[in-house]
mmCIF file of the N, C-alpha and C atoms, coordinates in Angstrom:
data_MODEL
# 
_entry.id   MODEL 
# 
loop_
_atom_site.group_PDB 
_atom_site.id 
_atom_site.type_symbol 
_atom_site.label_atom_id 
_atom_site.label_alt_id 
_atom_site.label_comp_id 
_atom_site.label_asym_id 
_atom_site.label_entity_id 
_atom_site.label_seq_id 
_atom_site.pdbx_PDB_ins_code 
_atom_site.Cartn_x 
_atom_site.Cartn_y 
_atom_site.Cartn_z 
_atom_site.occupancy 
_atom_site.B_iso_or_equiv 
_atom_site.pdbx_formal_charge 
_atom_site.auth_seq_id 
_atom_site.auth_comp_id 
_atom_site.auth_asym_id 
_atom_site.auth_atom_id 
_atom_site.pdbx_PDB_model_num 
ATOM 1   N N  . MET A 1 1  ? 17.422  0.262   6.334   1.00 0.00 ? 1  MET A N  1 
ATOM 2   C CA . MET A 1 1  ? 16.584  -0.367  5.389   1.00 0.00 ? 1  MET A CA 1 
ATOM 3   C C  . MET A 1 1  ? 15.343  -0.716  5.928   1.00 0.00 ? 1  MET A C  1 
ATOM 4   N N  . ALA A 1 2  ? 14.181  -0.148  5.333   1.00 0.00 ? 2  ALA A N  1 
ATOM 5   C CA . ALA A 1 2  ? 12.859  -0.312  5.796   1.00 0.00 ? 2  ALA A CA 1 
ATOM 6   C C  . ALA A 1 2  ? 12.468  -1.850  5.435   1.00 0.00 ? 2  ALA A C  1 
ATOM 7   N N  . THR A 1 3  ? 11.380  -2.263  6.044   1.00 0.00 ? 3  THR A N  1 
ATOM 8   C CA . THR A 1 3  ? 10.766  -3.520  5.589   1.00 0.00 ? 3  THR A CA 1 
ATOM 9   C C  . THR A 1 3  ? 9.384   -3.268  5.267   1.00 0.00 ? 3  THR A C  1 
ATOM 10  N N  . THR A 1 4  ? 8.604   -4.295  5.124   1.00 0.00 ? 4  THR A N  1 
ATOM 11  C CA . THR A 1 4  ? 7.145   -4.120  4.874   1.00 0.00 ? 4  THR A CA 1 
ATOM 12  C C  . THR A 1 4  ? 6.661   -3.598  6.189   1.00 0.00 ? 4  THR A C  1 
ATOM 13  N N  . PRO A 1 5  ? 5.462   -2.884  6.220   1.00 0.00 ? 5  PRO A N  1 
ATOM 14  C CA . PRO A 1 5  ? 4.948   -2.180  7.538   1.00 0.00 ? 5  PRO A CA 1 
ATOM 15  C C  . PRO A 1 5  ? 4.530   -3.077  8.593   1.00 0.00 ? 5  PRO A C  1 
ATOM 16  N N  . GLU A 1 6  ? 4.492   -4.315  8.429   1.00 0.00 ? 6  GLU A N  1 
ATOM 17  C CA . GLU A 1 6  ? 3.904   -5.191  9.538   1.00 0.00 ? 6  GLU A CA 1 
ATOM 18  C C  . GLU A 1 6  ? 4.827   -5.399  10.647  1.00 0.00 ? 6  GLU A C  1 
ATOM 19  N N  . LYS A 1 7  ? 6.160   -4.993  10.582  1.00 0.00 ? 7  LYS A N  1 
ATOM 20  C CA . LYS A 1 7  ? 7.176   -5.208  11.520  1.00 0.00 ? 7  LYS A CA 1 
ATOM 21  C C  . LYS A 1 7  ? 6.826   -4.142  12.655  1.00 0.00 ? 7  LYS A C  1 
ATOM 22  N N  . GLY A 1 8  ? 6.303   -4.552  13.743  1.00 0.00 ? 8  GLY A N  1 
ATOM 23  C CA . GLY A 1 8  ? 5.878   -3.557  14.922  1.00 0.00 ? 8  GLY A CA 1 
ATOM 24  C C  . GLY A 1 8  ? 4.705   -2.938  14.741  1.00 0.00 ? 8  GLY A C  1 
ATOM 25  N N  . ARG A 1 9  ? 3.832   -3.285  13.692  1.00 0.00 ? 9  ARG A N  1 
ATOM 26  C CA . ARG A 1 9  ? 2.665   -2.604  13.391  1.00 0.00 ? 9  ARG A CA 1 
ATOM 27  C C  . ARG A 1 9  ? 1.588   -3.664  13.212  1.00 0.00 ? 9  ARG A C  1 
ATOM 28  N N  . PRO A 1 10 ? 0.974   -3.934  14.308  1.00 0.00 ? 10 PRO A N  1 
ATOM 29  C CA . PRO A 1 10 ? -0.076  -5.180  14.252  1.00 0.00 ? 10 PRO A CA 1 
ATOM 30  C C  . PRO A 1 10 ? -1.194  -4.918  13.295  1.00 0.00 ? 10 PRO A C  1 
ATOM 31  N N  . GLU A 1 11 ? -1.817  -3.778  13.132  1.00 0.00 ? 11 GLU A N  1 
ATOM 32  C CA . GLU A 1 11 ? -2.850  -3.540  12.283  1.00 0.00 ? 11 GLU A CA 1 
ATOM 33  C C  . GLU A 1 11 ? -2.399  -3.751  10.851  1.00 0.00 ? 11 GLU A C  1 
ATOM 34  N N  . ALA A 1 12 ? -1.275  -3.265  10.499  1.00 0.00 ? 12 ALA A N  1 
ATOM 35  C CA . ALA A 1 12 ? -0.685  -3.468  9.092   1.00 0.00 ? 12 ALA A CA 1 
ATOM 36  C C  . ALA A 1 12 ? -0.492  -4.885  8.842   1.00 0.00 ? 12 ALA A C  1 
ATOM 37  N N  . SER A 1 13 ? 0.020   -5.619  9.960   1.00 0.00 ? 13 SER A N  1 
ATOM 38  C CA . SER A 1 13 ? 0.182   -7.057  9.805   1.00 0.00 ? 13 SER A CA 1 
ATOM 39  C C  . SER A 1 13 ? -1.107  -7.817  9.571   1.00 0.00 ? 13 SER A C  1 
ATOM 40  N N  . ARG A 1 14 ? -2.141  -7.494  10.176  1.00 0.00 ? 14 ARG A N  1 
ATOM 41  C CA . ARG A 1 14 ? -3.355  -8.042  10.067  1.00 0.00 ? 14 ARG A CA 1 
ATOM 42  C C  . ARG A 1 14 ? -3.929  -7.683  8.678   1.00 0.00 ? 14 ARG A C  1 
ATOM 43  N N  . LEU A 1 15 ? -3.778  -6.615  8.153   1.00 0.00 ? 15 LEU A N  1 
ATOM 44  C CA . LEU A 1 15 ? -4.271  -6.212  6.744   1.00 0.00 ? 15 LEU A CA 1 
ATOM 45  C C  . LEU A 1 15 ? -3.420  -6.977  5.780   1.00 0.00 ? 15 LEU A C  1 
ATOM 46  N N  . LEU A 1 16 ? -2.199  -7.038  5.843   1.00 0.00 ? 16 LEU A N  1 
ATOM 47  C CA . LEU A 1 16 ? -1.391  -7.836  4.902   1.00 0.00 ? 16 LEU A CA 1 
ATOM 48  C C  . LEU A 1 16 ? -1.575  -9.382  4.982   1.00 0.00 ? 16 LEU A C  1 
ATOM 49  N N  . ALA A 1 17 ? -1.930  -9.849  6.159   1.00 0.00 ? 17 ALA A N  1 
ATOM 50  C CA . ALA A 1 17 ? -2.322  -11.294 6.229   1.00 0.00 ? 17 ALA A CA 1 
ATOM 51  C C  . ALA A 1 17 ? -3.708  -11.391 5.523   1.00 0.00 ? 17 ALA A C  1 
ATOM 52  N N  . ALA A 1 18 ? -4.528  -10.531 5.652   1.00 0.00 ? 18 ALA A N  1 
ATOM 53  C CA . ALA A 1 18 ? -5.941  -10.605 5.087   1.00 0.00 ? 18 ALA A CA 1 
ATOM 54  C C  . ALA A 1 18 ? -5.779  -10.678 3.542   1.00 0.00 ? 18 ALA A C  1 
ATOM 55  N N  . LEU A 1 19 ? -4.866  -9.984  2.959   1.00 0.00 ? 19 LEU A N  1 
ATOM 56  C CA . LEU A 1 19 ? -4.636  -10.065 1.430   1.00 0.00 ? 19 LEU A CA 1 
ATOM 57  C C  . LEU A 1 19 ? -4.571  -11.429 0.929   1.00 0.00 ? 19 LEU A C  1 
ATOM 58  N N  . ARG A 1 20 ? -4.058  -12.323 1.740   1.00 0.00 ? 20 ARG A N  1 
ATOM 59  C CA . ARG A 1 20 ? -3.793  -13.587 1.300   1.00 0.00 ? 20 ARG A CA 1 
ATOM 60  C C  . ARG A 1 20 ? -5.140  -14.619 1.325   1.00 0.00 ? 20 ARG A C  1 
ATOM 61  N N  . ASP A 1 21 ? -6.033  -14.059 2.013   1.00 0.00 ? 21 ASP A N  1 
ATOM 62  C CA . ASP A 1 21 ? -7.436  -14.834 2.172   1.00 0.00 ? 21 ASP A CA 1 
ATOM 63  C C  . ASP A 1 21 ? -8.256  -14.527 0.954   1.00 0.00 ? 21 ASP A C  1 
ATOM 64  N N  . PRO A 1 22 ? -8.592  -15.554 0.160   1.00 0.00 ? 22 PRO A N  1 
ATOM 65  C CA . PRO A 1 22 ? -9.446  -15.270 -1.049  1.00 0.00 ? 22 PRO A CA 1 
ATOM 66  C C  . PRO A 1 22 ? -10.962 -14.857 -0.590  1.00 0.00 ? 22 PRO A C  1 
ATOM 67  N N  . HIS A 1 23 ? -11.327 -15.098 0.618   1.00 0.00 ? 23 HIS A N  1 
ATOM 68  C CA . HIS A 1 23 ? -12.611 -14.606 1.073   1.00 0.00 ? 23 HIS A CA 1 
ATOM 69  C C  . HIS A 1 23 ? -12.553 -13.389 2.038   1.00 0.00 ? 23 HIS A C  1 
ATOM 70  N N  . ARG A 1 24 ? -11.553 -12.602 1.863   1.00 0.00 ? 24 ARG A N  1 
ATOM 71  C CA . ARG A 1 24 ? -11.309 -11.535 2.678   1.00 0.00 ? 24 ARG A CA 1 
ATOM 72  C C  . ARG A 1 24 ? -12.477 -10.491 2.774   1.00 0.00 ? 24 ARG A C  1 
ATOM 73  N N  . GLY A 1 25 ? -13.361 -10.428 1.768   1.00 0.00 ? 25 GLY A N  1 
ATOM 74  C CA . GLY A 1 25 ? -14.568 -9.534  1.833   1.00 0.00 ? 25 GLY A CA 1 
ATOM 75  C C  . GLY A 1 25 ? -14.192 -8.021  1.310   1.00 0.00 ? 25 GLY A C  1 
ATOM 76  N N  . PHE A 1 26 ? -12.947 -7.735  0.812   1.00 0.00 ? 26 PHE A N  1 
ATOM 77  C CA . PHE A 1 26 ? -12.729 -6.448  0.239   1.00 0.00 ? 26 PHE A CA 1 
ATOM 78  C C  . PHE A 1 26 ? -11.873 -6.622  -0.961  1.00 0.00 ? 26 PHE A C  1 
ATOM 79  N N  . ASP A 1 27 ? -11.836 -5.642  -1.767  1.00 0.00 ? 27 ASP A N  1 
ATOM 80  C CA . ASP A 1 27 ? -11.077 -5.692  -3.006  1.00 0.00 ? 27 ASP A CA 1 
ATOM 81  C C  . ASP A 1 27 ? -10.287 -4.324  -3.176  1.00 0.00 ? 27 ASP A C  1 
ATOM 82  N N  . ALA A 1 28 ? -10.273 -3.495  -2.230  1.00 0.00 ? 28 ALA A N  1 
ATOM 83  C CA . ALA A 1 28 ? -9.534  -2.271  -2.343  1.00 0.00 ? 28 ALA A CA 1 
ATOM 84  C C  . ALA A 1 28 ? -9.255  -1.901  -0.905  1.00 0.00 ? 28 ALA A C  1 
ATOM 85  N N  . VAL A 1 29 ? -8.275  -1.076  -0.764  1.00 0.00 ? 29 VAL A N  1 
ATOM 86  C CA . VAL A 1 29 ? -7.677  -0.314  0.670   1.00 0.00 ? 29 VAL A CA 1 
ATOM 87  C C  . VAL A 1 29 ? -7.541  1.065   0.344   1.00 0.00 ? 29 VAL A C  1 
ATOM 88  N N  . VAL A 1 30 ? -8.065  1.846   1.140   1.00 0.00 ? 30 VAL A N  1 
ATOM 89  C CA . VAL A 1 30 ? -7.944  3.204   0.914   1.00 0.00 ? 30 VAL A CA 1 
ATOM 90  C C  . VAL A 1 30 ? -6.872  3.710   1.966   1.00 0.00 ? 30 VAL A C  1 
ATOM 91  N N  . ILE A 1 31 ? -5.764  4.385   1.599   1.00 0.00 ? 31 ILE A N  1 
ATOM 92  C CA . ILE A 1 31 ? -4.783  4.944   2.517   1.00 0.00 ? 31 ILE A CA 1 
ATOM 93  C C  . ILE A 1 31 ? -5.084  6.504   2.528   1.00 0.00 ? 31 ILE A C  1 
ATOM 94  N N  . GLY A 1 32 ? -5.577  6.977   3.744   1.00 0.00 ? 32 GLY A N  1 
ATOM 95  C CA . GLY A 1 32 ? -5.909  8.358   3.751   1.00 0.00 ? 32 GLY A CA 1 
ATOM 96  C C  . GLY A 1 32 ? -4.774  9.287   4.081   1.00 0.00 ? 32 GLY A C  1 
ATOM 97  N N  . GLU A 1 33 ? -3.851  8.749   4.637   1.00 0.00 ? 33 GLU A N  1 
ATOM 98  C CA . GLU A 1 33 ? -2.583  9.594   4.777   1.00 0.00 ? 33 GLU A CA 1 
ATOM 99  C C  . GLU A 1 33 ? -1.253  8.755   4.541   1.00 0.00 ? 33 GLU A C  1 
ATOM 100 N N  . PRO A 1 34 ? -0.822  8.799   3.305   1.00 0.00 ? 34 PRO A N  1 
ATOM 101 C CA . PRO A 1 34 ? 0.303   7.926   2.986   1.00 0.00 ? 34 PRO A CA 1 
ATOM 102 C C  . PRO A 1 34 ? 1.470   8.301   3.679   1.00 0.00 ? 34 PRO A C  1 
ATOM 103 N N  . GLN A 1 35 ? 1.608   9.480   4.122   1.00 0.00 ? 35 GLN A N  1 
ATOM 104 C CA . GLN A 1 35 ? 2.940   9.851   4.811   1.00 0.00 ? 35 GLN A CA 1 
ATOM 105 C C  . GLN A 1 35 ? 3.025   9.132   6.121   1.00 0.00 ? 35 GLN A C  1 
ATOM 106 N N  . ARG A 1 36 ? 1.814   8.702   6.664   1.00 0.00 ? 36 ARG A N  1 
ATOM 107 C CA . ARG A 1 36 ? 1.733   8.024   8.062   1.00 0.00 ? 36 ARG A CA 1 
ATOM 108 C C  . ARG A 1 36 ? 1.721   6.478   7.848   1.00 0.00 ? 36 ARG A C  1 
ATOM 109 N N  . ALA A 1 37 ? 1.309   5.972   6.608   1.00 0.00 ? 37 ALA A N  1 
ATOM 110 C CA . ALA A 1 37 ? 1.152   4.605   6.413   1.00 0.00 ? 37 ALA A CA 1 
ATOM 111 C C  . ALA A 1 37 ? 2.487   3.894   5.951   1.00 0.00 ? 37 ALA A C  1 
ATOM 112 N N  . PHE A 1 38 ? 3.426   4.656   5.291   1.00 0.00 ? 38 PHE A N  1 
ATOM 113 C CA . PHE A 1 38 ? 4.570   4.072   4.729   1.00 0.00 ? 38 PHE A CA 1 
ATOM 114 C C  . PHE A 1 38 ? 5.755   4.919   5.145   1.00 0.00 ? 38 PHE A C  1 
ATOM 115 N N  . TYR A 1 39 ? 6.932   4.428   5.218   1.00 0.00 ? 39 TYR A N  1 
ATOM 116 C CA . TYR A 1 39 ? 8.319   5.237   5.332   1.00 0.00 ? 39 TYR A CA 1 
ATOM 117 C C  . TYR A 1 39 ? 9.312   4.310   4.561   1.00 0.00 ? 39 TYR A C  1 
ATOM 118 N N  . GLY A 1 40 ? 10.255  5.169   4.182   1.00 0.00 ? 40 GLY A N  1 
ATOM 119 C CA . GLY A 1 40 ? 11.346  4.519   3.486   1.00 0.00 ? 40 GLY A CA 1 
ATOM 120 C C  . GLY A 1 40 ? 10.965  3.810   2.228   1.00 0.00 ? 40 GLY A C  1 
ATOM 121 N N  . ASN A 1 41 ? 11.265  2.475   1.976   1.00 0.00 ? 41 ASN A N  1 
ATOM 122 C CA . ASN A 1 41 ? 10.861  1.968   0.820   1.00 0.00 ? 41 ASN A CA 1 
ATOM 123 C C  . ASN A 1 41 ? 9.709   0.912   0.898   1.00 0.00 ? 41 ASN A C  1 
ATOM 124 N N  . GLN A 1 42 ? 8.892   1.104   2.119   1.00 0.00 ? 42 GLN A N  1 
ATOM 125 C CA . GLN A 1 42 ? 7.768   0.246   2.410   1.00 0.00 ? 42 GLN A CA 1 
ATOM 126 C C  . GLN A 1 42 ? 6.607   0.283   1.181   1.00 0.00 ? 42 GLN A C  1 
ATOM 127 N N  . PHE A 1 43 ? 6.554   1.502   0.741   1.00 0.00 ? 43 PHE A N  1 
ATOM 128 C CA . PHE A 1 43 ? 5.427   1.531   -0.341  1.00 0.00 ? 43 PHE A CA 1 
ATOM 129 C C  . PHE A 1 43 ? 5.991   0.487   -1.563  1.00 0.00 ? 43 PHE A C  1 
ATOM 130 N N  . GLY A 1 44 ? 7.102   0.746   -1.870  1.00 0.00 ? 44 GLY A N  1 
ATOM 131 C CA . GLY A 1 44 ? 7.614   -0.179  -3.046  1.00 0.00 ? 44 GLY A CA 1 
ATOM 132 C C  . GLY A 1 44 ? 7.622   -1.554  -2.768  1.00 0.00 ? 44 GLY A C  1 
ATOM 133 N N  . LEU A 1 45 ? 7.748   -1.977  -1.449  1.00 0.00 ? 45 LEU A N  1 
ATOM 134 C CA . LEU A 1 45 ? 7.766   -3.381  -1.006  1.00 0.00 ? 45 LEU A CA 1 
ATOM 135 C C  . LEU A 1 45 ? 6.350   -3.848  -0.945  1.00 0.00 ? 45 LEU A C  1 
ATOM 136 N N  . THR A 1 46 ? 5.396   -2.910  -0.439  1.00 0.00 ? 46 THR A N  1 
ATOM 137 C CA . THR A 1 46 ? 4.061   -3.442  -0.110  1.00 0.00 ? 46 THR A CA 1 
ATOM 138 C C  . THR A 1 46 ? 3.195   -3.533  -1.439  1.00 0.00 ? 46 THR A C  1 
ATOM 139 N N  . LEU A 1 47 ? 3.230   -2.437  -2.364  1.00 0.00 ? 47 LEU A N  1 
ATOM 140 C CA . LEU A 1 47 ? 2.328   -2.466  -3.535  1.00 0.00 ? 47 LEU A CA 1 
ATOM 141 C C  . LEU A 1 47 ? 2.366   -3.815  -4.303  1.00 0.00 ? 47 LEU A C  1 
ATOM 142 N N  . PRO A 1 48 ? 3.549   -4.436  -4.567  1.00 0.00 ? 48 PRO A N  1 
ATOM 143 C CA . PRO A 1 48 ? 3.438   -5.782  -5.193  1.00 0.00 ? 48 PRO A CA 1 
ATOM 144 C C  . PRO A 1 48 ? 2.549   -6.767  -4.605  1.00 0.00 ? 48 PRO A C  1 
ATOM 145 N N  . LEU A 1 49 ? 2.430   -6.716  -3.152  1.00 0.00 ? 49 LEU A N  1 
ATOM 146 C CA . LEU A 1 49 ? 1.768   -7.553  -2.486  1.00 0.00 ? 49 LEU A CA 1 
ATOM 147 C C  . LEU A 1 49 ? 0.070   -7.467  -2.858  1.00 0.00 ? 49 LEU A C  1 
ATOM 148 N N  . PHE A 1 50 ? -0.296  -6.182  -2.799  1.00 0.00 ? 50 PHE A N  1 
ATOM 149 C CA . PHE A 1 50 ? -1.584  -5.707  -3.229  1.00 0.00 ? 50 PHE A CA 1 
ATOM 150 C C  . PHE A 1 50 ? -1.843  -6.186  -4.724  1.00 0.00 ? 50 PHE A C  1 
ATOM 151 N N  . GLU A 1 51 ? -0.903  -5.870  -5.551  1.00 0.00 ? 51 GLU A N  1 
ATOM 152 C CA . GLU A 1 51 ? -1.003  -6.347  -6.974  1.00 0.00 ? 51 GLU A CA 1 
ATOM 153 C C  . GLU A 1 51 ? -1.222  -7.889  -7.162  1.00 0.00 ? 51 GLU A C  1 
ATOM 154 N N  . HIS A 1 52 ? -0.333  -8.521  -6.400  1.00 0.00 ? 52 HIS A N  1 
ATOM 155 C CA . HIS A 1 52 ? -0.265  -10.131 -6.472  1.00 0.00 ? 52 HIS A CA 1 
ATOM 156 C C  . HIS A 1 52 ? -1.756  -10.694 -6.069  1.00 0.00 ? 52 HIS A C  1 
ATOM 157 N N  . TYR A 1 53 ? -2.307  -10.052 -5.075  1.00 0.00 ? 53 TYR A N  1 
ATOM 158 C CA . TYR A 1 53 ? -3.556  -10.587 -4.418  1.00 0.00 ? 53 TYR A CA 1 
ATOM 159 C C  . TYR A 1 53 ? -4.898  -9.952  -5.063  1.00 0.00 ? 53 TYR A C  1 
ATOM 160 N N  . GLY A 1 54 ? -4.674  -9.046  -6.133  1.00 0.00 ? 54 GLY A N  1 
ATOM 161 C CA . GLY A 1 54 ? -5.722  -8.404  -6.726  1.00 0.00 ? 54 GLY A CA 1 
ATOM 162 C C  . GLY A 1 54 ? -6.476  -7.480  -5.926  1.00 0.00 ? 54 GLY A C  1 
ATOM 163 N N  . VAL A 1 55 ? -5.846  -6.708  -4.973  1.00 0.00 ? 55 VAL A N  1 
ATOM 164 C CA . VAL A 1 55 ? -6.445  -5.729  -4.244  1.00 0.00 ? 55 VAL A CA 1 
ATOM 165 C C  . VAL A 1 55 ? -5.827  -4.278  -4.797  1.00 0.00 ? 55 VAL A C  1 
ATOM 166 N N  . SER A 1 56 ? -6.776  -3.319  -5.030  1.00 0.00 ? 56 SER A N  1 
ATOM 167 C CA . SER A 1 56 ? -6.349  -2.049  -5.333  1.00 0.00 ? 56 SER A CA 1 
ATOM 168 C C  . SER A 1 56 ? -5.921  -1.305  -4.187  1.00 0.00 ? 56 SER A C  1 
ATOM 169 N N  . LEU A 1 57 ? -5.003  -0.390  -4.418  1.00 0.00 ? 57 LEU A N  1 
ATOM 170 C CA . LEU A 1 57 ? -4.586  0.494   -3.273  1.00 0.00 ? 57 LEU A CA 1 
ATOM 171 C C  . LEU A 1 57 ? -4.992  1.833   -3.657  1.00 0.00 ? 57 LEU A C  1 
ATOM 172 N N  . TRP A 1 58 ? -5.901  2.487   -3.057  1.00 0.00 ? 58 TRP A N  1 
ATOM 173 C CA . TRP A 1 58 ? -6.469  3.899   -3.325  1.00 0.00 ? 58 TRP A CA 1 
ATOM 174 C C  . TRP A 1 58 ? -5.760  4.934   -2.385  1.00 0.00 ? 58 TRP A C  1 
ATOM 175 N N  . VAL A 1 59 ? -5.297  6.052   -2.927  1.00 0.00 ? 59 VAL A N  1 
ATOM 176 C CA . VAL A 1 59 ? -4.770  7.003   -2.280  1.00 0.00 ? 59 VAL A CA 1 
ATOM 177 C C  . VAL A 1 59 ? -5.280  8.343   -2.853  1.00 0.00 ? 59 VAL A C  1 
ATOM 178 N N  . PRO A 1 60 ? -5.881  9.203   -2.089  1.00 0.00 ? 60 PRO A N  1 
ATOM 179 C CA . PRO A 1 60 ? -6.542  10.462  -2.492  1.00 0.00 ? 60 PRO A CA 1 
ATOM 180 C C  . PRO A 1 60 ? -5.504  11.402  -3.282  1.00 0.00 ? 60 PRO A C  1 
ATOM 181 N N  . GLU A 1 61 ? -4.182  11.287  -2.832  1.00 0.00 ? 61 GLU A N  1 
ATOM 182 C CA . GLU A 1 61 ? -3.211  12.122  -3.571  1.00 0.00 ? 61 GLU A CA 1 
ATOM 183 C C  . GLU A 1 61 ? -3.112  11.912  -4.914  1.00 0.00 ? 61 GLU A C  1 
ATOM 184 N N  . VAL A 1 62 ? -3.249  10.565  -5.400  1.00 0.00 ? 62 VAL A N  1 
ATOM 185 C CA . VAL A 1 62 ? -3.272  10.144  -6.824  1.00 0.00 ? 62 VAL A CA 1 
ATOM 186 C C  . VAL A 1 62 ? -4.367  10.154  -7.553  1.00 0.00 ? 62 VAL A C  1 
ATOM 187 N N  . GLY A 1 63 ? -5.647  10.555  -6.781  1.00 0.00 ? 63 GLY A N  1 
ATOM 188 C CA . GLY A 1 63 ? -6.810  10.794  -7.465  1.00 0.00 ? 63 GLY A CA 1 
ATOM 189 C C  . GLY A 1 63 ? -7.528  9.416   -7.582  1.00 0.00 ? 63 GLY A C  1 
ATOM 190 N N  . GLY A 1 64 ? -7.150  8.388   -6.916  1.00 0.00 ? 64 GLY A N  1 
ATOM 191 C CA . GLY A 1 64 ? -7.932  7.146   -6.914  1.00 0.00 ? 64 GLY A CA 1 
ATOM 192 C C  . GLY A 1 64 ? -6.880  5.972   -6.662  1.00 0.00 ? 64 GLY A C  1 
ATOM 193 N N  . ALA A 1 65 ? -7.193  4.880   -7.342  1.00 0.00 ? 65 ALA A N  1 
ATOM 194 C CA . ALA A 1 65 ? -6.218  3.774   -7.247  1.00 0.00 ? 65 ALA A CA 1 
ATOM 195 C C  . ALA A 1 65 ? -4.882  3.926   -7.825  1.00 0.00 ? 65 ALA A C  1 
ATOM 196 N N  . VAL A 1 66 ? -3.927  3.446   -7.192  1.00 0.00 ? 66 VAL A N  1 
ATOM 197 C CA . VAL A 1 66 ? -2.486  3.649   -7.546  1.00 0.00 ? 66 VAL A CA 1 
ATOM 198 C C  . VAL A 1 66 ? -2.223  2.707   -8.777  1.00 0.00 ? 66 VAL A C  1 
ATOM 199 N N  . ASP A 1 67 ? -1.670  3.397   -9.816  1.00 0.00 ? 67 ASP A N  1 
ATOM 200 C CA . ASP A 1 67 ? -1.300  2.519   -11.103 1.00 0.00 ? 67 ASP A CA 1 
ATOM 201 C C  . ASP A 1 67 ? 0.152   2.071   -10.850 1.00 0.00 ? 67 ASP A C  1 
ATOM 202 N N  . PRO A 1 68 ? 0.223   0.755   -10.562 1.00 0.00 ? 68 PRO A N  1 
ATOM 203 C CA . PRO A 1 68 ? 1.675   0.405   -10.246 1.00 0.00 ? 68 PRO A CA 1 
ATOM 204 C C  . PRO A 1 68 ? 2.698   0.638   -11.649 1.00 0.00 ? 68 PRO A C  1 
ATOM 205 N N  . GLY A 1 69 ? 2.101   1.023   -12.770 1.00 0.00 ? 69 GLY A N  1 
ATOM 206 C CA . GLY A 1 69 ? 3.007   1.242   -14.018 1.00 0.00 ? 69 GLY A CA 1 
ATOM 207 C C  . GLY A 1 69 ? 3.259   2.806   -14.157 1.00 0.00 ? 69 GLY A C  1 
ATOM 208 N N  . SER A 1 70 ? 2.579   3.615   -13.318 1.00 0.00 ? 70 SER A N  1 
ATOM 209 C CA . SER A 1 70 ? 2.611   5.000   -13.433 1.00 0.00 ? 70 SER A CA 1 
ATOM 210 C C  . SER A 1 70 ? 3.709   5.674   -12.730 1.00 0.00 ? 70 SER A C  1 
ATOM 211 N N  . ASP A 1 71 ? 4.679   6.322   -13.532 1.00 0.00 ? 71 ASP A N  1 
ATOM 212 C CA . ASP A 1 71 ? 5.808   7.140   -12.959 1.00 0.00 ? 71 ASP A CA 1 
ATOM 213 C C  . ASP A 1 71 ? 5.353   8.229   -12.150 1.00 0.00 ? 71 ASP A C  1 
ATOM 214 N N  . ALA A 1 72 ? 4.109   8.802   -12.638 1.00 0.00 ? 72 ALA A N  1 
ATOM 215 C CA . ALA A 1 72 ? 3.540   9.929   -11.851 1.00 0.00 ? 72 ALA A CA 1 
ATOM 216 C C  . ALA A 1 72 ? 3.114   9.570   -10.374 1.00 0.00 ? 72 ALA A C  1 
ATOM 217 N N  . HIS A 1 73 ? 2.403   8.331   -10.319 1.00 0.00 ? 73 HIS A N  1 
ATOM 218 C CA . HIS A 1 73 ? 2.036   7.814   -9.060  1.00 0.00 ? 73 HIS A CA 1 
ATOM 219 C C  . HIS A 1 73 ? 3.300   7.650   -8.133  1.00 0.00 ? 73 HIS A C  1 
ATOM 220 N N  . ASP A 1 74 ? 4.269   6.988   -8.776  1.00 0.00 ? 74 ASP A N  1 
ATOM 221 C CA . ASP A 1 74 ? 5.527   6.780   -7.951  1.00 0.00 ? 74 ASP A CA 1 
ATOM 222 C C  . ASP A 1 74 ? 6.106   8.095   -7.490  1.00 0.00 ? 74 ASP A C  1 
ATOM 223 N N  . LEU A 1 75 ? 6.102   9.004   -8.246  1.00 0.00 ? 75 LEU A N  1 
ATOM 224 C CA . LEU A 1 75 ? 6.623   10.422  -7.709  1.00 0.00 ? 75 LEU A CA 1 
ATOM 225 C C  . LEU A 1 75 ? 5.747   11.016  -6.693  1.00 0.00 ? 75 LEU A C  1 
ATOM 226 N N  . VAL A 1 76 ? 4.466   11.032  -6.815  1.00 0.00 ? 76 VAL A N  1 
ATOM 227 C CA . VAL A 1 76 ? 3.597   11.424  -5.754  1.00 0.00 ? 76 VAL A CA 1 
ATOM 228 C C  . VAL A 1 76 ? 3.780   10.726  -4.443  1.00 0.00 ? 76 VAL A C  1 
ATOM 229 N N  . MET A 1 77 ? 3.842   9.403   -4.554  1.00 0.00 ? 77 MET A N  1 
ATOM 230 C CA . MET A 1 77 ? 4.014   8.643   -3.323  1.00 0.00 ? 77 MET A CA 1 
ATOM 231 C C  . MET A 1 77 ? 5.507   8.865   -2.698  1.00 0.00 ? 77 MET A C  1 
ATOM 232 N N  . ALA A 1 78 ? 6.430   9.221   -3.530  1.00 0.00 ? 78 ALA A N  1 
ATOM 233 C CA . ALA A 1 78 ? 7.853   9.629   -3.116  1.00 0.00 ? 78 ALA A CA 1 
ATOM 234 C C  . ALA A 1 78 ? 7.748   11.024  -2.465  1.00 0.00 ? 78 ALA A C  1 
ATOM 235 N N  . LEU A 1 79 ? 7.016   11.881  -2.800  1.00 0.00 ? 79 LEU A N  1 
ATOM 236 C CA . LEU A 1 79 ? 6.894   13.156  -2.174  1.00 0.00 ? 79 LEU A CA 1 
ATOM 237 C C  . LEU A 1 79 ? 6.158   13.048  -0.841  1.00 0.00 ? 79 LEU A C  1 
ATOM 238 N N  . TYR A 1 80 ? 5.386   12.057  -0.554  1.00 0.00 ? 80 TYR A N  1 
ATOM 239 C CA . TYR A 1 80 ? 4.829   11.895  0.695   1.00 0.00 ? 80 TYR A CA 1 
ATOM 240 C C  . TYR A 1 80 ? 5.656   11.010  1.603   1.00 0.00 ? 80 TYR A C  1 
ATOM 241 N N  . GLY A 1 81 ? 6.910   10.738  1.306   1.00 0.00 ? 81 GLY A N  1 
ATOM 242 C CA . GLY A 1 81 ? 7.733   10.069  2.017   1.00 0.00 ? 81 GLY A CA 1 
ATOM 243 C C  . GLY A 1 81 ? 7.436   8.494   2.071   1.00 0.00 ? 81 GLY A C  1 
ATOM 244 N N  . ALA A 1 82 ? 6.708   8.096   1.072   1.00 0.00 ? 82 ALA A N  1 
ATOM 245 C CA . ALA A 1 82 ? 6.197   6.572   1.014   1.00 0.00 ? 82 ALA A CA 1 
ATOM 246 C C  . ALA A 1 82 ? 7.148   5.906   0.090   1.00 0.00 ? 82 ALA A C  1 
# 
């Protein structure tokens, strides 16, 4: 069972911690290689955190910001092992 990516990944941990900061200085994160950023169910566990804190998650493979309600975006992320 996968967990959110901060386990054993200090940069991911810092990014997820920064989401909680209302003065974080960014409102979107671009994931250039989703197959390297997520594995297992990490995408499904992580996207709600981005949503909750009002930060868009952009992935070139979906053509921009991930739409949490889009089955097509879920499918694309699943194809990349995310």
